[in-house]
Each structure stands twice: as C-alpha cells, then as structure tokens.
RODO-2510 file (C-alpha; in nm, 4 decimals, decimal comma):
residues 405
     n   res          X          Y          Z
     1     m     0,0000     0,0000     0,0000
     2     t     0,1298     0,3423    -0,0956
     3     t    -0,0001     0,6978    -0,1072
     4     n     0,0006     0,9356    -0,4029
     5     n    -0,0134     1,2442    -0,1805
     6     f     0,3272     1,3134    -0,0265
     7     n     0,6328     1,5369     0,0077
     8     f     0,9739     1,3902    -0,0690
     9     q     1,2618     1,6163     0,0335
    10     l     1,6336     1,5569    -0,0036
    11     k     1,8596     1,8366     0,1140
    12     t     2,1849     1,6489     0,1623
    13     i     2,4299     1,6333    -0,1266
    14     v     2,5911     1,2885    -0,1287
    15     h     2,9584     1,2474    -0,2178
    16     a     3,0163     0,8722    -0,2397
    17     q     3,3784     0,7975    -0,3245
    18     e     3,6885     0,6348    -0,1860
    19     n     3,9121     0,8913    -0,0114
    20     g     3,6366     1,1484    -0,0571
    21     i     3,7259     1,3047     0,2768
    22     e     4,0189     1,4817     0,1082
    23     n     3,7708     1,7270    -0,0473
    24     i     3,6282     1,8463     0,2872
    25     p     3,8160     2,1802     0,3214
    26     s     3,7290     2,2902    -0,0339
    27     l     3,3666     2,1847     0,0154
    28     f     3,3441     2,3914     0,3345
    29     a     3,4888     2,6891     0,1468
    30     r     3,2189     2,6409    -0,1175
    31     l     2,9567     2,6484     0,1609
    32     g     3,0971     2,9785     0,2887
    33     a     3,2313     2,8370     0,6149
    34     k     3,5086     3,0246     0,7959
    35     r     3,5432     2,8689     1,1420
    36     v     3,4789     2,4946     1,1560
    37     v     3,4439     2,2876     1,4733
    38     l     3,5027     1,9114     1,4506
    39     f     3,2790     1,6828     1,6585
    40     s     3,3786     1,3203     1,7134
    41     d     3,4246     1,0776     2,0037
    42     k     3,7076     0,9342     2,2131
    43     g     3,7031     0,5975     2,0364
    44     l     3,7552     0,7502     1,6931
    45     e     4,0174     0,9860     1,8341
    46     s     4,2125     0,6855     1,9637
    47     l     4,1996     0,5307     1,6143
    48     g     4,3642     0,8402     1,4640
    49     f     4,0593     0,9853     1,2896
    50     v     4,0783     1,3260     1,4577
    51     e     4,4429     1,3622     1,3609
    52     q     4,3623     1,2511     1,0051
    53     f     4,0833     1,5052     0,9614
    54     s     4,2757     1,7875     1,1286
    55     a     4,5601     1,7279     0,8845
    56     l     4,3274     1,7975     0,5919
    57     f     4,2921     2,1586     0,7037
    58     v     4,6636     2,1970     0,7799
    59     n     4,7470     2,0753     0,4302
    60     q     4,4912     2,3131     0,2802
    61     t     4,6477     2,6103     0,4595
    62     a     4,9943     2,5116     0,3444
    63     n     4,8773     2,4783    -0,0153
    64     q     4,7078     2,8170    -0,0082
    65     e     5,0181     2,9854     0,1319
    66     t     5,2235     2,8233    -0,1425
    67     n     4,9784     2,9598    -0,3983
    68     q     4,9941     3,3033    -0,2278
    69     q     4,6228     3,3072    -0,1611
    70     t     4,5036     3,5335     0,1197
    71     s     4,4333     3,3917     0,4632
    72     q     4,0853     3,5446     0,4392
    73     q     3,9955     3,2724     0,1919
    74     t     4,1009     2,9950     0,4283
    75     t     3,8450     2,7805     0,6051
    76     q     3,9940     2,7129     0,9464
    77     l     3,9459     2,4208     1,1802
    78     v     3,9198     2,6187     1,5048
    79     g     3,8504     2,3387     1,7518
    80     v     3,7968     1,9697     1,8148
    81     y     3,5426     1,8260     2,0598
    82     t     3,5521     1,4514     2,1294
    83     d     3,3582     1,4245     2,4560
    84     i     3,0408     1,2996     2,2878
    85     a     2,9133     0,9835     2,4566
    86     p     2,7781     0,6793     2,2672
    87     d     2,4285     0,7671     2,3896
    88     a     2,4540     1,1455     2,4006
    89     t     2,2672     1,3160     2,6828
    90     c     2,1305     1,6687     2,6843
    91     d     2,4068     1,7727     2,9264
    92     n     2,6571     1,6290     2,6800
    93     i     2,5077     1,8305     2,3934
    94     n     2,4848     2,1481     2,6003
    95     a     2,8577     2,1220     2,6751
    96     a     2,9248     2,0868     2,3017
    97     i     2,7082     2,3944     2,2343
    98     e     2,9105     2,5930     2,4879
    99     f     3,2347     2,4739     2,3233
   100     a     3,1202     2,5826     1,9744
   101     n     3,0083     2,9221     2,1030
   102     s     3,3377     2,9766     2,2866
   103     l     3,5205     2,9425     1,9540
   104     n     3,2736     3,1563     1,7587
   105     a     3,2325     2,8592     1,5267
   106     d     3,0125     2,9059     1,2222
   107     a     3,0283     2,5562     1,0714
   108     i     3,0287     2,1922     1,1836
   109     l     3,2195     1,8829     1,0729
   110     s     3,0750     1,5604     1,2174
   111     v     3,2904     1,2495     1,2085
   112     g     3,1375     0,9438     1,3696
   113     g     2,8317     0,7297     1,4128
   114     g     2,4752     0,8278     1,4836
   115     s     2,5345     0,9665     1,8313
   116     v     2,8093     1,2032     1,7161
   117     i     2,6155     1,3227     1,4129
   118     d     2,2892     1,3633     1,6086
   119     a     2,4720     1,5569     1,8811
   120     s     2,6226     1,7774     1,6094
   121     k     2,2734     1,8428     1,4774
   122     g     2,1680     1,9439     1,8277
   123     v     2,4536     2,1969     1,8331
   124     k     2,3610     2,3111     1,4831
   125     y     2,0005     2,3749     1,5870
   126     a     2,1170     2,5599     1,8985
   127     l     2,3457     2,7869     1,6933
   128     h     2,0560     2,8452     1,4536
   129     k     1,8129     2,9354     1,7350
   130     q     2,0773     3,0957     1,9601
   131     i     1,9926     2,8800     2,2596
   132     d     2,2247     2,7144     2,5100
   133     d     2,0041     2,4336     2,6486
   134     i     1,8718     2,1731     2,4045
   135     r     1,6207     2,0573     2,6691
   136     t     1,4182     2,3721     2,6187
   137     v     1,3412     2,2446     2,2686
   138     i     1,2697     1,8755     2,3245
   139     a     1,1041     1,8811     2,6686
   140     g     0,8109     1,6412     2,6948
   141     g     0,9404     1,3882     2,4434
   142     g     1,0216     1,5831     2,1321
   143     f     0,9620     1,8727     1,8974
   144     m     0,8779     1,9037     1,5271
   145     e     0,9420     2,2047     1,3052
   146     v     0,8938     2,1015     0,9465
   147     w     0,8619     2,2612     0,6056
   148     p     0,7021     2,4971     0,5199
   149     n     0,6642     2,6156     0,8824
   150     n     1,0377     2,6442     0,9520
   151     e     1,3261     2,8829     0,9009
   152     d     1,6201     2,7764     0,6841
   153     i     1,9134     2,6606     0,8963
   154     r     2,2222     2,8413     0,7689
   155     v     2,5002     2,6634     0,9567
   156     p     2,7309     2,4850     0,7070
   157     h     2,7521     2,1194     0,8038
   158     i     2,9451     1,8289     0,6531
   159     a     2,8995     1,4818     0,8004
   160     v     3,1256     1,1801     0,7569
   161     p     2,9554     0,8639     0,8850
   162     t     3,2014     0,6071     1,0195
   163     t     2,9233     0,3499     1,0545
   164     a     2,6730     0,2350     0,7935
   165     g     2,3592     0,2352     0,9994
   166     t     2,1820     0,5382     1,1368
   167     g     2,1863     0,7487     0,8210
   168     a     2,2016     1,0475     1,0563
   169     e     2,4017     1,2418     0,7983
   170     a     2,0965     1,2694     0,5702
   171     s     1,8183     1,2809     0,8291
   172     p     1,6371     1,5871     0,9697
   173     i     1,5768     1,3838     1,2861
   174     a     1,8031     1,3840     1,5919
   175     v     1,7445     1,1669     1,8982
   176     f     1,8837     1,2655     2,2394
   177     y     1,8656     1,1058     2,5817
   178     n     1,6923     1,3496     2,8147
   179     e     1,8316     1,2369     3,1485
   180     h     1,5934     1,4661     3,3402
   181     e     1,2851     1,2937     3,1964
   182     n     1,4500     0,9517     3,1491
   183     i     1,3348     0,9250     2,7873
   184     k     1,4830     0,9457     2,4411
   185     a     1,3481     1,2596     2,2804
   186     s     1,3351     1,3428     1,9099
   187     l     1,4032     1,6738     1,7409
   188     v     1,2579     1,6801     1,3889
   189     a     1,3423     1,9944     1,1934
   190     s     1,3564     2,0465     0,8191
   191     g     1,7132     2,1371     0,7259
   192     l     1,8667     1,9720     1,0316
   193     e     2,0441     1,7179     0,8104
   194     a     2,3965     1,7831     0,6826
   195     d     2,4486     1,9933     0,3718
   196     i     2,6968     1,7362     0,2424
   197     a     2,7487     1,3713     0,3382
   198     i     3,0837     1,2165     0,2550
   199     l     3,0286     0,8417     0,2079
   200     d     3,3900     0,7255     0,2101
   201     p     3,4209     0,3481     0,2621
   202     t     3,7860     0,3788     0,3657
   203     v     3,6771     0,5242     0,7025
   204     t     3,4557     0,2233     0,7844
   205     t     3,7002    -0,0656     0,7307
   206     k     3,8210    -0,0555     1,0933
   207     l     3,4666    -0,0920     1,2271
   208     p     3,4508    -0,4050     1,4475
   209     a     3,2265    -0,6908     1,3348
   210     h     2,9673    -0,6395     1,6086
   211     l     2,9240    -0,2718     1,5155
   212     t     2,9245    -0,3474     1,1427
   213     r     2,6411    -0,5895     1,2137
   214     s     2,4309    -0,3824     1,4535
   215     t     2,4552    -0,0615     1,2503
   216     a     2,3594    -0,2417     0,9284
   217     m     2,0619    -0,3967     1,1074
   218     d     1,9632    -0,0461     1,2193
   219     a     1,9664     0,0617     0,8539
   220     l     1,7659    -0,2456     0,7584
   221     t     1,5070    -0,1471     1,0197
   222     h     1,4826     0,1994     0,8628
   223     a     1,4209     0,0363     0,5258
   224     v     1,1592    -0,2038     0,6639
   225     e     0,9689     0,0663     0,8511
   226     a     0,9689     0,2862     0,5395
   227     i     0,8399     0,0029     0,3203
   228     v     0,5453    -0,0795     0,5493
   229     s     0,4611     0,2783     0,6489
   230     p     0,1083     0,3952     0,5634
   231     m     0,2833     0,7036     0,4242
   232     s     0,5092     0,5062     0,1894
   233     n     0,5131     0,6190    -0,1711
   234     a     0,6836     0,5372    -0,5004
   235     f     0,9946     0,7390    -0,4078
   236     t     1,0394     0,5905    -0,0611
   237     d     0,9696     0,2393    -0,1914
   238     a     1,2472     0,2830    -0,4477
   239     y     1,4941     0,3893    -0,1781
   240     g     1,3729     0,1492     0,0919
   241     i     1,3547    -0,1648    -0,1199
   242     q     1,6926    -0,1013    -0,2848
   243     a     1,8504    -0,0277     0,0544
   244     a     1,7195    -0,3564     0,1947
   245     k     1,8576    -0,5484    -0,1019
   246     l     2,2008    -0,3871    -0,0648
   247     i     2,2172    -0,4639     0,3076
   248     v     2,1112    -0,8262     0,2684
   249     e     2,3676    -0,8769    -0,0094
   250     n     2,6598    -0,6842     0,1390
   251     l     2,6484    -0,7280     0,5168
   252     p     2,7646    -1,0935     0,5037
   253     v     3,0483    -0,9885     0,2682
   254     a     3,1602    -0,7016     0,4936
   255     l     3,1647    -0,9362     0,7935
   256     r     3,3762    -1,1921     0,6041
   257     e     3,5998    -0,9337     0,4352
   258     p     3,6222    -0,6186     0,6503
   259     e     3,8520    -0,4432     0,4007
   260     n     3,6160    -0,4979     0,1059
   261     l     3,5551    -0,1393    -0,0075
   262     t     3,2754    -0,2338    -0,2474
   263     a     3,0718    -0,3983     0,0299
   264     r     3,1505    -0,1154     0,2720
   265     g     3,0523     0,1458     0,0144
   266     n     2,7272    -0,0330    -0,0663
   267     l     2,6371    -0,0470     0,3036
   268     l     2,7035     0,3275     0,3424
   269     q     2,4856     0,4042     0,0429
   270     a     2,2130     0,1722     0,1735
   271     s     2,2200     0,3475     0,5094
   272     t     2,1720     0,6908     0,3529
   273     m     1,8971     0,5641     0,1221
   274     a     1,7184     0,3849     0,4059
   275     i     1,7007     0,6918     0,6289
   276     s     1,5832     0,9047     0,3359
   277     a     1,2969     0,6596     0,2802
   278     f     1,2305     0,6406     0,6551
   279     y     1,1811     1,0086     0,7271
   280     s     1,0066     1,0802     0,3964
   281     s     0,7385     0,8223     0,4802
   282     l     0,7184     0,8892     0,8521
   283     g     0,4105     0,7068     0,9752
   284     g     0,3840     0,3955     1,1884
   285     i     0,7288     0,3017     1,3235
   286     p     0,6592     0,0571     1,6086
   287     i     1,0033    -0,1088     1,5943
   288     h     1,1754     0,2238     1,6558
   289     n     0,9136     0,3110     1,9159
   290     c     1,0131     0,0037     2,1196
   291     a     1,3857     0,0427     2,0485
   292     h     1,3853     0,3971     2,1864
   293     a     1,2294     0,2711     2,5110
   294     f     1,4793    -0,0123     2,5583
   295     g     1,7564     0,2373     2,4878
   296     a     1,6293     0,4988     2,7304
   297     i     1,5524     0,2635     3,0208
   298     s     1,8066    -0,0180     2,9808
   299     h     2,0704     0,1735     2,7796
   300     i     2,0747    -0,0860     2,5043
   301     p     2,2560     0,0543     2,1982
   302     h     2,0090     0,1538     1,9286
   303     g     2,1452    -0,0830     1,6648
   304     d     2,1293    -0,3784     1,9034
   305     a     1,7768    -0,2818     2,0069
   306     n     1,6558    -0,2750     1,6466
   307     t     1,8403    -0,5994     1,5665
   308     v     1,6471    -0,7915     1,8309
   309     l     1,3151    -0,6089     1,8039
   310     m     1,2628    -0,6112     1,4263
   311     p     1,1289    -0,9702     1,3943
   312     v     0,9767    -0,9583     1,7454
   313     v     0,7629    -0,6529     1,6694
   314     i     0,6717    -0,7708     1,3183
   315     e     0,5478    -1,0991     1,4676
   316     a     0,3559    -0,9193     1,7443
   317     l     0,1691    -0,6868     1,5054
   318     p     0,0475    -0,8964     1,2092
   319     e    -0,2409    -0,6557     1,1480
   320     f     0,0152    -0,3812     1,0735
   321     y     0,2750    -0,5771     0,8761
   322     m     0,0780    -0,8433     0,6887
   323     p    -0,0888    -0,6047     0,4405
   324     n     0,2590    -0,5022     0,3213
   325     a     0,4225    -0,8440     0,3379
   326     i     0,4446    -0,8636    -0,0406
   327     k     0,6574    -0,5465    -0,0507
   328     l     0,8878    -0,6847     0,2186
   329     a     0,9153    -1,0098     0,0241
   330     q     1,0257    -0,8130    -0,2812
   331     a     1,2849    -0,6270    -0,0733
   332     f     1,4273    -0,9568     0,0539
   333     s     1,4032    -1,1259    -0,2889
   334     l     1,1558    -1,3849    -0,1574
   335     d     0,8747    -1,5729    -0,3272
   336     s     0,5756    -1,3368    -0,3212
   337     t     0,3079    -1,5794    -0,4393
   338     g     0,0297    -1,7159    -0,2220
   339     t    -0,1797    -1,5586     0,0526
   340     d    -0,0757    -1,2618     0,2634
   341     e    -0,0354    -1,4983     0,5590
   342     m     0,2053    -1,7213     0,3645
   343     i     0,4149    -1,4275     0,2445
   344     y     0,4186    -1,2724     0,5938
   345     q     0,5496    -1,6004     0,7381
   346     r     0,8224    -1,6160     0,4719
   347     v     0,9329    -1,2670     0,5711
   348     l     0,9523    -1,3659     0,9390
   349     d     1,1421    -1,6853     0,8558
   350     f     1,3841    -1,4873     0,6413
   351     l     1,4558    -1,2346     0,9188
   352     h     1,5189    -1,5100     1,1748
   353     n     1,7491    -1,6907     0,9293
   354     f     1,9309    -1,3681     0,8394
   355     q     1,9938    -1,2986     1,2080
   356     t     2,1527    -1,6445     1,2304
   357     q     2,3508    -1,5993     0,9081
   358     v     2,5188    -1,2774     1,0236
   359     g     2,5556    -1,3850     1,3875
   360     a     2,3167    -1,1220     1,5219
   361     m     2,1764    -1,1281     1,8728
   362     k     1,8171    -1,2500     1,8946
   363     r     1,7371    -1,1654     2,2570
   364     f     1,8588    -0,9115     2,5129
   365     s     2,0240    -1,1918     2,7090
   366     s     2,3252    -0,9767     2,8058
   367     w     2,1017    -0,7422     3,0059
   368     e     1,9002    -0,8064     3,3212
   369     f     1,5422    -0,6875     3,3652
   370     d     1,3383    -0,6826     3,6836
   371     d     0,9632    -0,6205     3,6960
   372     q     1,0041    -0,2498     3,7647
   373     e     1,2356    -0,2040     3,4681
   374     k     0,9898    -0,3840     3,2420
   375     r     0,7136    -0,1507     3,3628
   376     n     0,9400     0,1479     3,2956
   377     i     1,0079     0,0233     2,9407
   378     a     0,6348    -0,0169     2,8791
   379     q     0,5716     0,3380     3,0015
   380     a     0,8570     0,4710     2,7873
   381     i     0,7045     0,3090     2,4785
   382     e     0,3788     0,4961     2,5433
   383     k     0,5591     0,8263     2,6148
   384     d     0,7775     0,8143     2,3039
   385     i     0,6868     1,0572     2,0250
   386     c     0,6673     0,7609     1,7830
   387     f     0,3714     0,6149     1,9762
   388     q     0,1385     0,8791     1,8324
   389     f     0,1941     0,7382     1,4802
   390     y     0,0830     0,3856     1,5717
   391     p    -0,0360     0,3183     1,9297
   392     i     0,0328    -0,0353     2,0552
   393     s    -0,2008    -0,2018     2,3053
   394     k    -0,0715    -0,2590     2,6583
   395     q    -0,1068    -0,6345     2,6174
   396     t     0,0994    -0,6331     2,2965
   397     i     0,3642    -0,4124     2,4576
   398     e     0,3981    -0,6685     2,7380
   399     q     0,4282    -0,9488     2,4815
   400     i     0,7004    -0,7632     2,2898
   401     i     0,9002    -0,6954     2,6068
   402     e     0,8791    -1,0549     2,7264
   403     k     0,9704    -1,1978     2,3845
   404     a     1,2639    -0,9597     2,3418
   405     i     1,4208    -1,0321     2,6796
***
C-alpha cells in the first residue's frame, strides 16, 4: 500500500567515493564556512581519525600559502570536541554547544556514528536558534518544526559517517537522551540534516564486526519501517527496497571481508537511502518506538535494540505488517506468491534466518530486567513521540518486552 499524496525532500548532497574526505576543506569553502568545529568521540580519536581530519585543514592552509592566496579565503578548523558519549545526553550536547560558542564557530564537521552526528545536529540547531540548552526544545518527548513552517538553517555542516547504519548524515531527525525525563526525545526539523554527506568506505574498514552488524541492522530497520509505512510512496519504496537489497547482499560480505571497499561502500549508500525513505514516509514506526524505550531505560545501543526487536515486533503486530508483506518479500528477494499470511510467514522466517547468518543477537540476554524495569520500558514506549503514529495495546507491549528479553 502506498499513497500518491506526499512530500519527498532531499537536502543532503551525497559524495560517495573512496578517499572522498580529502575534499572536505574545499567543500566547506564552497559552503561559505570560515570557522569549523570538529565533533567526534574518544574511540575515533584513539583510532587516529581526529588527527587525520585535522591534517586535511593543515594541508589546505599550506597549499594556499604556497599559492599566495590570502588567509581570508582559508576555512579554518578552530577546535575539536571529542567528549560525545555513545548515547549522548542533553548535558553532553549542552557542553558541546558551549564549546562551539566559545570558539565563535560558524560551521560543523561531524565524524562518527549516529550519536556524534545527532549531537552535532543538536549543536547546529542551537546555533541556529541561539539557545544554550537543548532541553528547552525537546522537553516532553520531542519537537517538530517542518517545512514549510520552519526557518532555513544556515550553519554549514558536513557529516562523515564512520558506521553504515543510522543514516544520521541525511536525516532531519536527531534523537537525544533526556536524562531529566528519562526518555529518548526526538528533534525533527527540516534542514537539520547535513548539507553534504561524505560516504567514504575507507573510514569504515576498521569498524569491528559487532558494530558493522548492529549498525547495518539499524539501517535495515529503517528500510523495513519505510516500506510498510502507511505514508510510503513510489519514491520511498524505491529507496527502501533497494537499501534492503544492498544490506542483505553486502552485510555478510563485509563481515567476512572487513577491508572490502565495495561492500563497505554499498552499506554506506544503503544506510543513507534507508534513512531518506524512513523520514520521507514517517508514519507507523513501532520497531523504533520500542527500540527507543529499551535504549532509554536499559541503555541498550540503538542498533542492538533494532536488531532484536525487528522480527519480534513484526510478529507481534500482524495486522500492521501483513498487508505489506508482499513489498517486504520483494525487498528480501523472496517468493511473493500465495496468501498474505504465507508471504508474511516467509518474511519472518527470512529475518530469523538472516539474524543467524550474520551472527546477530536475537534476545537481550546480556542485560538483566526486573519487573520495575519492564514496567518502565512499557511506560517509555507509550511516552515516546513515535507512539502517536501507531499506538500499541498494553497487552501487545507486554508481549514484545517478554519476547525480546
């Protein structure tokens, strides 16, 4: 099922090429940036990424001096901030906002996974609105400011994803952990996504197998939720179905051959396509609804949460997924003949088998849950902004929680 009444917006320019990061300083200059702040995390800093990206600007300055160009034309890297946590809190983002303001930064370079890029988008929105506390925006579970009822965000932003999963580089959605309310809150603002995304597979080859797997499963969840959304359309189906095919074909290769740049590049492209389909068909997203709650209450990484919950939620909500089972079957290259029930079962069987094939976790067996925590997760599901798109009954929520753990 698709709709013929929709908006499909793509702001982010995609540069997909090996060693594409070398073009970053000239791209920032083209965007009119003068004072760039680099956001990353401690893990990537320890792997040498911060040094590698800082060197790009040093080399640019040296080349310009050699060519006797004026310093006024130089885009400077004025600071580096790597204190962004894997599950960035509002306090974490507020500290990053203060850092950017202290340097009079006017542009942002994000290098990292979803948490780094989302945190960068929080800083970007704060610079745009001239605020110093991101909580004032997302209090109560989230905030939406979408076209045409928004102001253009004029903060040059280039994002380099080091994981192929969240698609945060091309998404106008940012998710933060609000530690005061104990929920994951979403900021949805047109123009929040990066101006340019550099999809360079050379920066993902050092990604450990477990993160390669969980981030790809996150992207697959984006594709699945886009395909079955009541707001899906011909554009999002094209992106979502192709993204799913690329992930299914390339994730096993990337796990076997971590240095395979073709597989890594295909996963990066799939991630960006999947998120573009996801937010452009934003409707019922019950898998993400549940994943946000497990992340907020039990601090389960988002990719791991989606990995476990995707087949669990699909099985728990046949009335939502079965009408679109034929589209999912096409995305997974399955036999799409027979009744809806038969096709739906093939999809479930495929997902369980794919989890086994790539060595993905199937239950949250590494975490412990008492009765109070399970009640807190259930409440968080109902409080999440995603719940308004497709409310889940209390009984079904309990079933999902029990099955997942």
